[in-house]
N, C-alpha and C positions, 0 to 999 in steps of 0.2 A: 549288330548289323550296321548301325550307323558308322561305327568306327571302321569296319571293313570297307564300306563304300567310300568313306573318306580317304582311306589309304589307297584304294584303287584309283580314285580321282587324282590324288596327289602324284602317284607314280606315273599315271598316263599323261598328266600335265607336264611332268619332267621329261617324258620320253617322246612326246609327239613332235617337237621341233627337230631333235636329232634324227628321228626316223624319216621325216620328210626330207631333211638335208641329205641323208644317205641315199635316198631314192633319187633325188635330183642329181646328185653327183654320179651315181651309177648310170643314169640315163645320159648324162653328158659324156661319160666315157664310151658308152655304147654308140652314140651318134658320131663321136669323133672317129671311132674305129670303123664304123660303116663308111663314113666319108672317105677315109684313107684307103681302106682295103677292098671295099665293095662299092665303087662309085655308081655303078649302074643301078644297084638296089637303092642306094641313097637318093639317086635322081627320081626314082619312083615315089619315094615316101617323104622327101624333103618338104618341110613346111614352107608355105608361101611367106615371103619376107614381110608382108603386110598383115598377116594373120596373128592373132593372139594365141598363146598356148591354151590347149583345152584337152579334156580327156577323149574327145572325138578326133583329135589330130591323127593323121596317118602314122606318125612315129609312135604314138601311144598305142594305137591299134596293132602296130607291128609287134609290140612287146606283149600286150594283153592277149592277143590271138596266137602268140608264139610262132609267128611267121618266120622268125629268124632260124627256126629249126629246119626249114627247107633248104638253107644254105649249108653246104658241107664245109664248115669252119668250126673247129672245136673251141677256139677262143671266143668267137662270136656267140656260140651257143652257151658257153659258161657265163659270159657277160649278160646275155639275154635272160638266162635263168635267174641270175642274181637280181637283175632289175625287176623281173616279174615278182620274185619273192618279196623284195624290199617295198615295192609298190603296195602289195596287199598287206604286208606287215604294218606299213605306215597308215593305211586306211583302217585297219583293225584297231590300232592304237588310238587313232582319232575317234573312231566310234566308241571305244571304251571310255575315252575322255568325255565325250558328249553325254553318253548314257549314264555314266557314273556321276557326272555333274548334275544332271537332271534328277537322278535318284537321290543324291545327297541333299539337293535343295528341297525336294519333296519331303524327305525325312526330317529335315530341320524345321519345316513349317508346322 
C-alpha cells in the first residue's frame, strides 16, 4: 500500500504543474478570443485592472458556469469546454497530490 501511495504521490507531483500551466494557457486563449470576437461579452466579464486573479472572478465564473454556451460560436464553445475540463483536471491532480502526500506521510510515520 505504501508503495502505491508513493507512486501516486510522485506521479501527481510531476503532473500538477503541467496541468495548471495547460489550464492557464487555455484560459488565456479563451479570453483573447472573447476580447477579439465578442467584445460586448468581454466588456461584461472583463476583470478590473486593479483586482487580483481569483476563482470568484467573472471570467472564471464564465467558464465554470459554462455561460459561453449561450453564445452561438462553435470555436468559443470548444475553447470553453477545453478550459472547463482542464480546470477540473488540474484541480483533481492537485487534490491527488495533497491527499497522497498526506497519506504517504502518515504511512511512513
